[in-house]
LUMSE-135326 format. One line per field, with one value per residue (C-alpha): residue number from 0; residue in one letter; x, y, z. Coordinates in steps of 0.001 Angstrom, whole numbers, plus 500000, padded with zeros to 6 digits. Example, Ala and Ser with C-alpha at 12.3 -4.5 7.8 and 13.67 -1.06 7.14 Angstrom:
num: [0:1]
residu: [A:S]
xx: [512300:513670]
yy: [495500:498940]
zz: [507800:507140]
//
This chain:
num: [0:1:2:3:4:5:6:7:8:9:10:11:12:13:14:15:16:17:18:19:20:21:22:23:24:25:26:27:28:29:30:31:32:33:34:35:36:37:38:39:40:41:42:43:44:45:46:47:48:49:50:51:52:53:54:55:56:57:58:59:60:61:62:63:64:65:66:67:68:69:70:71:72:73:74:75:76:77:78:79:80:81:82:83:84:85:86:87:88:89:90:91:92:93:94:95:96:97:98:99:100:101:102:103:104:105:106:107:108:109:110:111:112:113:114:115:116:117:118:119:120:121:122:123:124:125:126:127:128:129:130:131:132:133:134:135:136:137:138:139:140:141:142:143:144:145:146:147:148:149:150:151:152:153:154:155:156:157:158:159:160:161:162:163:164:165:166:167:168:169:170:171:172:173:174:175:176:177:178:179:180:181:182:183:184:185:186:187:188:189:190:191:192:193:194:195:196:197:198:199:200:201:202:203:204:205:206:207:208:209:210:211:212:213:214:215:216:217:218:219:220:221:222:223:224:225:226:227:228:229:230:231:232:233:234:235:236:237:238:239:240:241:242:243:244:245:246:247:248:249:250:251:252:253:254:255:256:257:258:259:260:261:262:263:264:265:266:267:268:269:270:271:272:273:274:275:276:277:278:279:280:281:282:283:284:285:286:287:288:289:290:291:292:293:294:295:296:297:298:299:300:301:302:303:304:305:306:307:308:309:310:311:312:313:314:315:316:317:318:319:320:321:322:323:324:325:326:327:328:329:330:331:332:333:334:335:336:337:338:339:340:341:342:343:344:345:346:347:348:349:350:351:352:353:354:355:356:357:358:359:360:361:362:363:364:365:366:367:368:369:370:371:372:373:374:375:376:377:378:379:380:381:382:383:384:385:386:387:388:389:390:391:392:393:394:395:396:397:398:399:400:401:402:403:404:405:406:407:408:409:410:411:412:413:414:415:416:417:418:419:420:421:422:423:424:425:426:427:428:429:430:431:432:433:434:435:436:437:438:439:440:441:442:443:444:445:446:447:448:449:450:451:452:453:454:455:456:457:458:459:460:461:462:463:464:465:466:467:468:469:470:471:472:473:474:475:476:477:478:479:480:481:482:483:484:485:486:487:488:489:490:491:492:493:494:495:496:497:498:499:500:501:502:503:504:505:506:507:508:509:510:511:512:513:514:515:516:517:518:519:520:521:522:523:524:525:526:527:528:529:530:531:532:533:534:535:536:537:538:539:540:541:542:543:544:545:546:547:548:549:550:551:552:553:554:555:556:557:558:559:560:561:562:563:564:565:566:567:568:569:570:571:572:573:574:575:576:577:578:579:580:581:582:583:584:585:586:587:588:589:590:591]
residu: [M:R:H:P:D:P:H:S:Y:Y:D:S:A:Q:P:R:A:R:R:L:R:L:K:L:G:V:D:F:A:A:K:R:I:D:G:E:V:V:L:E:F:G:S:A:V:S:G:T:L:D:L:D:T:K:G:L:E:I:R:S:V:Q:V:P:G:H:G:P:I:P:W:E:L:G:E:A:D:A:I:L:G:Q:R:L:R:L:E:V:P:A:A:A:L:E:V:A:I:S:Y:R:T:G:A:E:A:M:A:L:Q:W:L:D:P:E:Q:T:E:G:K:V:A:P:Y:L:F:S:Q:C:Q:Q:I:H:A:R:T:M:V:P:C:Q:D:T:P:I:A:R:V:A:Y:L:A:E:V:T:V:P:E:G:L:T:A:V:M:S:A:G:P:A:G:D:E:A:L:G:D:G:R:H:V:Y:R:F:T:M:P:Q:P:I:P:S:Y:L:L:A:L:A:V:G:R:L:E:S:R:D:L:S:P:R:A:R:V:W:A:E:P:E:T:V:T:A:A:A:W:E:F:A:G:V:E:D:M:I:V:K:A:E:G:L:F:G:P:Y:P:W:D:R:Y:D:M:L:V:L:P:P:S:F:P:Y:G:G:M:E:N:P:R:M:T:F:L:T:P:T:L:L:A:G:D:R:S:L:V:D:V:V:A:H:E:L:A:H:S:W:T:G:N:L:V:T:N:A:S:M:E:H:F:W:L:N:E:G:F:T:V:W:A:E:R:R:I:L:R:I:L:H:G:D:D:A:A:A:L:G:W:A:M:G:Q:K:A:L:E:D:S:L:D:R:F:K:N:E:P:Q:L:T:V:L:R:M:H:L:E:G:I:D:P:D:D:A:F:S:S:I:P:Y:E:K:G:A:R:L:V:A:A:L:E:R:E:V:G:E:E:R:F:L:H:F:I:R:D:Y:M:D:S:F:R:F:T:S:I:T:T:E:Q:F:C:A:F:V:E:A:K:L:P:G:A:L:A:A:V:D:A:R:A:Y:L:D:Q:P:G:L:P:A:T:A:P:E:F:R:S:V:Q:L:D:T:L:T:V:L:A:E:S:W:T:A:G:G:R:P:S:A:H:Q:I:A:S:W:K:P:A:E:L:Q:V:Y:L:Q:K:L:P:R:Q:L:T:Q:A:D:C:A:W:L:D:E:H:F:K:L:M:G:R:G:N:H:E:I:L:V:E:W:L:T:L:A:A:A:A:D:Y:E:P:A:F:A:R:I:R:E:V:L:V:R:V:G:R:M:K:Y:L:R:P:L:Y:G:A:L:G:Q:H:P:R:T:R:A:L:A:R:E:I:F:A:A:A:S:P:G:Y:H:G:L:S:R:R:V:V:A:S:V:L:E:A:Y:P:A]
xx: [436864:435160:432022:430679:427650:428279:424908:425503:427869:427726:431188:431519:434307:431902:429227:426092:422618:420729:417320:415586:413034:410966:408558:406876:404416:402524:401772:399428:399192:402959:403338:406235:407029:408432:410614:412838:414938:416956:419646:420277:423643:423135:426461:428653:430184:432205:433864:432776:429422:428282:424582:422662:420295:418704:416756:416340:416376:418477:417370:419452:421683:422306:423250:420645:422213:425119:423537:424204:427090:429003:427569:427926:426214:428454:428038:424912:425342:422580:422326:423522:422190:424226:426410:425473:428679:428358:431094:429819:431313:432702:430321:427265:424496:422290:422062:418904:418317:415480:414680:412084:411564:412040:409403:410733:411252:411263:410150:406905:403908:401322:397899:395217:391695:390650:393515:392030:389056:386970:387967:387297:390661:394364:396646:400339:402374:406074:408255:411817:413211:415714:417610:414942:414681:417233:414624:412306:414747:418506:419883:422469:420544:422011:420614:423789:422892:419661:417709:414698:412444:409786:407603:405023:403115:400889:398209:395049:392019:389934:392942:394680:398400:399867:403523:405750:405598:403249:400643:401411:398387:396899:395180:393379:395375:392292:393627:392477:395346:395730:398913:399613:402432:404310:407041:409246:411342:413160:416034:415113:416987:416139:414350:411624:410657:407107:404337:400880:398253:394710:391054:391619:389471:390463:388946:390329:391090:392427:393755:397080:396133:394209:393656:393516:392168:390039:386416:385332:387763:388090:385168:386385:389937:388793:386947:389867:392441:390260:392573:395772:395902:396073:399005:400790:400287:401611:404635:405351:405321:408182:410233:409356:407270:406247:408800:406997:403993:401346:400798:398734:398234:397391:395728:396994:395622:396358:399456:401523:404434:404877:402668:403542:406142:407036:407178:407162:403842:402264:402647:401733:399692:398479:394686:395213:395226:391499:390398:387062:387715:390791:392829:395706:395939:398978:401027:400495:402410:405452:405210:404494:407527:409646:408910:411645:413604:414455:413128:414576:417677:418473:420847:423753:423357:421428:424370:423163:419452:419018:419413:416147:414192:415496:414825:411432:410258:411369:409589:406445:406212:406800:403852:401722:402606:401346:398188:397278:399423:402253:400389:399833:403504:404564:402332:403945:407408:406192:404946:408265:410144:408353:409271:412882:413143:411709:414303:417191:416088:415833:419426:420878:423196:424083:424849:426616:423140:422025:424396:423215:426307:426090:428628:426608:429028:427923:424676:421292:419817:416412:417926:419223:415876:414374:413013:416520:417384:413892:413703:417337:417933:414970:416309:419653:417822:415709:418830:420381:417160:417112:420789:420494:416846:413805:413950:417642:417267:414340:416429:419214:416825:415697:419336:420095:417231:418262:421930:421403:418250:417920:421187:422148:424584:426533:426587:430029:428657:425815:428180:430448:427425:426242:429730:429835:426361:426005:429594:430004:426450:427469:429965:427504:424954:427651:426559:429185:427373:424334:426253:428876:427953:425330:422127:420569:422765:421827:421642:418988:416110:412965:409470:407001:403478:400983:398797:401658:402781:399227:398957:402376:401637:398268:399706:402567:400072:398376:400114:399161:395510:395381:392626:391395:388007:384951:385315:388934:388089:385309:387505:390607:391434:392843:396449:396020:394610:397462:400113:398348:398334:401995:402968:401126:403189:404080:402946:399307:397032:394005:391831:393665:392922:389261:389023:390716:388531:385351:386079:387767:385916:389298:388434:386314:388651:389151:392354:395034:397632:395335:394064:397520:398858:395933:396246:399964:399175:396443:398732:401432:398813:397577:394134:391968:389039:391446:392675:390053:390751:394519:394033:391825:394391:397398:395697:394455:397256:400842:402280:405636:405169:402240:403466:406696:405183:402124:404026:406633:404039:402525:405895:405550:403308:403148:399517:400093:403277:401255:398622:401294:402724:399250:398327:401605:401134:397729:398666:402172:401124:399391:402315:404878:408300:409727:406961:407499:411178:410359:407864:410116:412900:410504:409297:412881:413585:410781:411861:412171]
yy: [935695:934227:932229:930828:929335:926897:927842:931589:934031:936080:937203:938058:940548:942660:945108:943482:944864:945712:946382:945888:948267:946313:947465:944499:944710:941436:940711:937734:937942:937513:935442:937617:940216:943588:944524:947135:946447:948994:947473:949735:949290:951444:953222:954332:951471:950965:948296:944988:943546:940044:939167:935972:935825:933007:933559:937282:939873:942755:946047:948651:949144:952554:954401:957081:960519:959021:957323:953969:951824:948952:945450:942037:938675:935627:932283:930344:927553:924931:925178:928668:930632:933672:935920:939583:941566:945300:947909:950286:953821:955394:956577:954800:954262:952139:950453:950231:947363:947222:943699:941222:937645:934779:932508:929547:931291:928414:930708:931601:929485:931117:929476:929951:930549:926909:925801:927711:926915:929802:929233:932907:934665:933820:933231:933644:932342:932197:929525:930767:927930:926397:928844:930283:933909:934701:933799:936500:939288:939887:939603:938056:934801:933138:932866:934527:937863:938661:941713:943766:944851:947258:946372:947827:945247:946344:943866:943890:945445:942808:940770:940970:940718:939359:939018:937702:941172:943529:945380:949084:950319:949875:952020:951793:953467:954222:952501:948963:948317:948237:948695:946963:948068:945997:946363:943730:945539:942449:941017:937722:935257:935656:932297:933766:936389:935431:936801:935604:937297:936121:936420:936366:936900:936773:935792:936898:934035:936179:939740:938628:935706:935643:933146:934051:931903:932034:932945:929367:928024:930703:929657:926041:927263:929547:926648:924236:926619:928208:926953:928601:931230:928473:926989:930356:930716:927196:927861:931121:929177:927068:929552:933051:935857:935477:937618:938562:940656:938737:935099:935069:932086:931675:928510:928106:926209:922453:922735:924175:921700:921644:921030:924470:927207:929233:932660:935112:936898:934835:931063:929371:926159:923389:922960:919244:920250:921051:917574:918799:917379:919383:916170:917763:921195:920075:920776:924411:923658:922908:926127:928126:926623:927879:931391:930647:927732:928687:932214:933723:931495:930287:927857:929734:927673:924646:922487:923152:922686:920397:923406:924719:921523:919205:921807:922597:918975:918621:921890:920859:917631:919476:921724:918673:917045:920082:920304:916611:914575:912025:909500:912058:913027:909353:908866:911931:910454:907140:908871:910668:907387:906029:909162:908866:905216:905997:908748:906579:903926:906509:907614:904162:904639:908204:907806:911177:912746:911034:912952:916143:918256:918014:918948:920142:921895:921017:919460:921135:921401:920466:917121:916589:917491:914724:913915:913256:916747:916866:913519:912586:916156:916048:912853:914539:917410:914925:912986:916178:916929:913460:913729:916994:916848:918691:921709:922391:921859:924257:926888:926167:926561:929978:930988:929718:931744:934899:934558:934074:936184:937289:935648:932677:930124:926994:923588:924479:927584:925546:922879:925505:927049:923656:922876:926197:925867:922073:920800:917172:916741:916402:913669:911910:911502:910857:913893:913234:910025:912151:915007:913196:909515:908063:906497:906702:905991:902818:904903:907295:907844:905790:907000:904520:904476:901721:903034:902964:899490:898153:899550:898174:894647:894614:895789:893310:890465:891190:888441:885947:886947:889590:892159:895073:894571:896644:898299:899261:900592:902752:904101:905067:908686:909666:909631:906075:904890:906586:904868:901522:901861:902913:899804:897330:895239:897304:894530:893618:891442:892812:890946:892705:896051:895203:894314:897547:899731:897972:898278:901700:903410:904679:905797:908702:910030:913797:913412:913272:911665:908656:908784:908833:906126:903957:904762:903972:900515:900058:901128:898710:895930:896797:897275:898523:899899:902584:903738:906451:907928:907761:909663:912235:912905:913050:915411:917745:917750:918853:918300:916524:914528:912736:912571:910705:907667:907435:907542:905264:902649:902837:901741:898176:896706:897129:898267:900830:902101:902884:904544:906669:907935:908710:910627:912567:913632:915067:916480:917881:921255:921988:920927:923312:923010:921360:918754:918035:917373:914957:912953:912873:911377:908720:907793:907591:904941:902654:899358:899545]
zz: [074373:077411:076656:079935:078161:075273:073795:073502:071840:075034:076091:079770:078988:076930:078142:079511:078815:082010:080455:077105:075610:073115:070428:068795:065915:065515:061846:061595:057795:057375:060567:061662:064280:063244:066175:067663:070742:072656:074881:077888:079629:082716:082179:079285:077281:074104:072001:070487:071518:070492:070512:069744:066779:064814:061624:062296:059519:060898:059371:061163:064221:065715:068862:069638:069189:067269:064262:062543:063810:062169:062513:060914:061075:061436:059722:060616:063162:063295:067086:067981:065018:063930:066024:065598:066212:066880:067201:069861:069906:073061:075787:074377:076915:074657:071254:069101:066664:064161:062946:061760:062918:060484:059018:061033:064388:066890:069728:067960:067085:064868:064921:062311:063669:063162:065458:068420:070636:069308:065646:064804:065287:064979:067969:068701:071610:072368:073954:074510:076627:076018:073749:071463:072663:069924:067307:068735:069662:069245:072774:075075:075088:078162:081693:083016:081407:083241:082066:083091:080243:079019:076043:073685:071661:068776:067716:065576:067289:069034:070187:073567:074317:077559:078562:081343:082847:084628:082540:082098:080172:076710:074114:070789:068018:065925:062815:063529:065917:069697:071732:075046:077363:079919:082502:084124:086754:088051:085984:084315:082091:078406:078203:080423:077851:076911:074714:073724:071559:070922:071864:075595:078654:082310:085641:088997:091392:094262:094662:093163:090911:087652:084865:081169:078337:075234:076046:075327:077972:080627:082858:083026:083683:086518:088149:087701:089206:091899:094647:093401:096166:098766:096838:096855:100605:101243:099036:100862:104125:102764:100729:101890:100350:096705:094834:091597:092783:090817:089849:086661:084363:080687:079393:075831:072834:072784:070557:073438:073650:077456:080474:081738:081392:084447:082811:085746:086304:083504:083761:080468:080844:078561:078326:078988:082675:082422:083470:084829:088306:089436:089353:087413:089019:090985:087829:088827:092042:089885:087863:091023:092783:089877:091149:093668:092181:088620:088268:091448:091484:087979:086280:084655:081473:080277:081364:084926:084160:087163:089473:088038:087659:090379:093051:091561:091504:095129:096009:094133:096148:099413:098541:097617:100907:102810:100684:100410:102819:102689:100508:097739:097811:097619:094570:092995:093530:092030:088871:088661:089018:085942:083959:085137:084150:080708:080180:081393:078903:076090:076710:077380:074392:075429:079141:079215:078983:082199:084490:086194:085522:081755:079080:076111:073804:070273:071561:071150:074663:073233:072197:075736:077345:079491:082944:084262:085552:087050:088784:089378:090505:092866:094423:095124:096832:098809:099802:101192:103060:104630:105547:107502:108590:107290:109599:109036:105280:105011:106806:104302:101356:102593:103011:099492:097990:099842:098968:095219:094624:090993:089980:087785:089188:088323:089963:091333:093049:094508:095826:097410:099136:100436:101742:103574:105111:105467:105788:104769:103463:099805:100583:102884:100091:097451:095433:092762:091826:090945:089356:087306:086946:084580:085812:089249:092301:094165:097332:095940:098375:097961:098733:100138:101506:102288:099481:096965:098054:097641:094107:093186:094428:092685:089350:089539:090054:086703:084729:087457:087114:089836:089226:091347:092956:092118:095530:094852:091412:092847:095644:093675:093105:089691:090940:092227:088915:087064:089199:088823:085017:085028:086983:084755:082314:079229:076899:077454:075339:073525:076038:078868:077229:076826:080539:081610:079431:080494:084215:084315:081425:080207:076690:077894:080568:080685:082716:080021:082309:082715:079155:077550:079900:078812:075112:075246:076632:074002:071145:072284:072270:068751:070343:067485:069558:070836:067412:066935:070378:069759:066515:068232:070975:068655:066217:068932:071523:070860:074336:073933:077140:075485:071901:072633:074436:072201:068930:070498:071420:067935:066546:067835:065102:061305:061430:064170:062498:059414:061600:063307:060020:058714:061890:061919:058309:059228:062648:062162:060657:063963:066152:067575:065924:069062:069008:065309:066021:068831:066780:063716:065841:067179:063693:062405:065049:063779:062214:058430]
//
């Protein structure tokens, strides 16, 4: 057996599905999906076929025109789930599996009406990255085995379904249900399968871009993301024509565990981006860049995750530079540096998880998830760009995209391609130090600007009494304030916190990057005036990026530890399963 992905039972010697035909019945009462998937092979196949499942109830397996075929579920593995082994008869063109999702399907979050903005109807959304598609559909759940798909989704009347695919019509069934049809003609990795169902409305932003959200949110979302077409045009100038026909976005309820998820044709976004001043819309640049780096050219497994995220962070900051200038890009790199340093500190006792070319057999990729593949990876890409020059590197990037379009590759394949196109560049930047050695190489590129240097010096003078002037405070843009807060000492006094809140009016900020940075400082200082706002944010927002530092900072004092446990007990039923795992691990690390 050949298993090129340690997180899948996929065997490269077996037949590979080319397209899935999905029929999904969304049952909000049971909080399960009744599903049927037909795996199309594109030509006649036979023999053993291993699929990934986790928590699925398999009802029947058959070959159309042939009837039921033998199948068995293997022993449950905590990370991989259960192997579904089929014995496919000769000359089969497709296999049909009827199944039901489990009560604990990690890919699916079911929200009761009170957990939504409108509070009148339930909501469902999926999150299949890293390896959770197998909890929603039996499949070859590895990025190597890309598939196109067709889908029919049946939902209660009055709710709308959207997917990471193009709409292909919908109709009322006349029995209180509505069916929505979708088509995804391009082959995608399984982790980009995506579904959401709820009270949804849309607003067109351009002929090829639209935003979806609950009715209570959609107008604010349309205003916040009004400039997305300009982003698409700028990205096309760097990477070539947009390859997915449409760029639509869905603003999810606050429990969504990520800032965004780059599902093709339907990017999922956290509502924490709706700052009311467009100060956080640049997160969309990251998800948009994934249309090329990650979705078009994909990591072959989560061991090569940096190929997705390192390139995308670099691409995001190239787009920001074009949109907003060099200073804005430098601030972006500074924010990323803080995230990188936090992740390196988190894994200081597991240095093997700070290399880019990871070895994850026996390790849940969710447990290895951090900013390292994003930020360390982006610095390797930037180092290569500086080595060969911007113009030559941009030509290389276009060549890279064209050569590996709609395929999934390894770090080794990438390195071979670089060596062929940019001979000597990998050695010149000491790429192996990034790929195979822990930490950040001493030679990693730095990103400077006068603006960034000024903020850094001012923040570092805090303990000596340095304070920003009223003029500086009034002139700072949100990104400048965020960087300033990030560079302040991590342990402030309660008097320090009072000064910051008084002069920056931090408690009422709508920008969650600033708000959470501030609340993290306040929690670490045991600053009681912030406790109510901390509780409010932690109960409402399930984004892992915010939960980890806030709960972590609350662990520094007996009073705040008690507060953290009390908040988690109240908030955890509304968190996504991934978020619950993150917070539980933080709380377990608290002093006894």
